[in-house]
C-alpha positions in Angstrom: 8.0 -176.2 -43.0 9.3 -178.1 -40.0 8.9 -181.9 -39.9 8.1 -182.5 -43.6 11.1 -184.6 -44.2 10.4 -186.7 -41.1 6.9 -187.2 -42.2 8.2 -188.3 -45.6 10.2 -191.0 -43.9 7.2 -192.4 -42.1 5.1 -192.1 -45.2 7.7 -194.2 -47.1 7.3 -197.0 -44.5 3.5 -197.1 -45.2 4.3 -197.9 -48.8 6.3 -201.0 -47.9 4.2 -202.5 -45.1 5.4 -206.1 -45.2 8.7 -205.7 -46.9 12.0 -203.9 -46.1 12.5 -200.8 -48.3 16.0 -199.7 -49.2 17.5 -197.6 -46.3 16.9 -194.0 -47.2 20.3 -192.5 -46.1 19.7 -189.2 -47.8 16.4 -188.5 -46.1 17.6 -189.7 -42.7 20.6 -187.4 -42.9 18.4 -184.5 -44.0 16.1 -185.0 -41.0 19.2 -185.3 -38.7 20.6 -182.0 -40.1 17.2 -180.3 -39.7 17.2 -181.4 -36.0 20.7 -180.0 -35.5 19.8 -176.8 -37.2 16.7 -176.3 -35.1 18.7 -177.0 -31.9 21.4 -174.5 -32.8 18.8 -171.9 -33.6 17.1 -172.5 -30.2 20.4 -172.2 -28.4 21.1 -168.8 -30.1 17.7 -167.5 -29.3 17.8 -168.7 -25.7 21.2 -167.0 -25.4 19.9 -163.8 -26.8 16.9 -164.0 -24.5 19.1 -164.4 -21.4 21.5 -161.7 -22.5 18.7 -159.2 -22.9 17.3 -160.1 -19.6 13.8 -159.0 -20.6 12.6 -162.5 -21.5 10.9 -161.4 -24.6 7.8 -163.6 -25.0 8.1 -163.6 -28.8 11.4 -165.5 -28.6 10.0 -168.0 -26.1 7.1 -169.0 -28.3 9.5 -169.4 -31.3 11.8 -171.6 -29.2 8.8 -173.8 -28.1 7.7 -174.2 -31.7 11.1 -175.3 -32.8 11.4 -177.6 -29.9 8.1 -179.3 -30.8 9.5 -179.7 -34.4 12.7 -181.3 -33.0 10.6 -183.7 -30.9 8.4 -184.6 -33.9 11.4 -185.2 -36.1 13.0 -187.4 -33.4 9.7 -189.4 -33.1 9.7 -189.9 -36.9 13.3 -191.1 -37.0 12.6 -193.5 -34.1 9.5 -194.8 -35.8 11.4 -195.3 -39.1 14.2 -197.3 -37.4 11.9 -199.2 -35.1 9.8 -200.4 -38.0 12.9 -201.5 -39.9 14.1 -203.5 -36.9 10.7 -205.1 -36.4 10.7 -206.1 -40.1 14.2 -207.5 -39.8 13.2 -209.5 -36.7 10.2 -211.0 -38.6 12.5 -211.9 -41.5 14.9 -213.5 -39.1 12.3 -216.0 -38.1 11.0 -216.4 -41.7 14.3 -216.8 -43.6 16.7 -217.9 -40.9 20.2 -216.5 -40.6 20.8 -216.1 -44.3 18.8 -213.3 -45.9 18.0 -213.3 -49.6 20.3 -211.1 -51.7 17.6 -208.6 -52.6 16.7 -208.0 -49.0 20.4 -207.9 -47.9 20.9 -205.1 -50.4 18.3 -203.0 -48.6 20.2 -203.0 -45.3 22.4 -200.1 -44.3 25.9 -200.8 -43.0 24.7 -200.0 -39.5 22.0 -202.6 -39.8 24.1 -205.4 -41.4 26.6 -205.6 -38.5 24.0 -206.2 -35.7 22.3 -208.7 -38.1 25.5 -210.8 -38.0 25.5 -210.6 -34.2 21.9 -211.6 -33.9 22.4 -214.6 -36.2 25.5 -215.7 -34.2 23.6 -215.5 -30.9 20.7 -217.7 -31.9 23.0 -220.7 -31.8 23.8 -221.4 -28.1 25.3 -224.6 -26.8 25.1 -226.3 -30.2 21.3 -225.8 -30.4 19.9 -223.4 -33.0 17.1 -221.6 -31.3 15.7 -220.1 -34.5 15.0 -223.4 -36.3 11.7 -224.7 -34.8 9.1 -223.1 -32.7 7.8 -226.5 -31.8 9.9 -229.5 -31.0 10.4 -231.9 -33.9 8.7 -235.3 -33.9 11.5 -237.1 -35.6 15.3 -236.4 -35.7 15.6 -237.6 -39.3 13.5 -236.5 -42.2 13.2 -237.5 -45.8 14.0 -234.7 -48.2 14.0 -234.2 -52.0 16.6 -232.0 -53.7 15.0 -229.3 -55.9 18.2 -228.0 -57.4 21.8 -229.1 -58.0 23.5 -228.0 -54.8 26.7 -229.9 -54.8 28.4 -231.6 -51.8 26.9 -231.2 -48.3 29.1 -232.1 -45.4 27.2 -233.3 -42.3 28.3 -232.9 -38.7 29.5 -236.5 -38.5 31.9 -235.8 -41.4 30.1 -237.7 -44.1 29.6 -235.9 -47.5 26.4 -236.2 -49.5 26.0 -235.1 -53.1 22.8 -233.2 -53.5 21.6 -233.5 -57.1 18.3 -232.4 -58.5 15.4 -234.9 -57.8 17.5 -237.0 -55.5 16.0 -238.2 -52.2 17.9 -238.4 -48.9 17.2 -239.3 -45.3 19.0 -236.6 -43.3 19.1 -235.2 -39.8 16.5 -232.5 -39.4 18.9 -229.9 -38.0 21.3 -230.3 -40.9 18.8 -229.7 -43.6 16.4 -227.2 -42.1 18.4 -224.2 -43.5 18.4 -225.7 -47.0 14.7 -226.3 -46.8 14.2 -222.6 -46.0 16.5 -221.6 -48.9 14.4 -223.8 -51.3 17.2 -226.2 -52.1 15.5 -229.2 -50.3 11.8 -230.0 -49.8 10.5 -232.1 -46.9 8.7 -235.2 -48.1 5.9 -236.1 -45.7 
């Protein structure tokens, strides 16, 4: 039946509403191949219809049904990719420029390249636009180290050793990413 594989792609997305499922390359390729097959069959039937010159109505209805199946499959592919992009955009704000390993493993090669471009564009003119939605109240914050991290080099060139349970007074922009990763915790 036409469009079943496209429907399976969309149904897979409903199982993973708030998370990013592994990219289903096999099913996406099957839907793409079905689209190509239907288009080729429509071209052949359209050629036969024009060669005969009679304009057989039975072929026209078959071509229309196949064309509707092609449009449905294309909509399913676009919905699948749009929802993955929307989920990635949400994760960008949630996790910052560094994705967790389990989520990064779910990206396709075509998705990982634009991810690097998006992360590079968020820093413009030395200001990271993805850090805060609201302006900070203080430039320096007190943080507590939750795990042994090692040396952290600040923008001014000084090096700080981050050991578990140590407290530091650091510039907010330098430690925001480590707070997201769970290495540091902001002490209020």
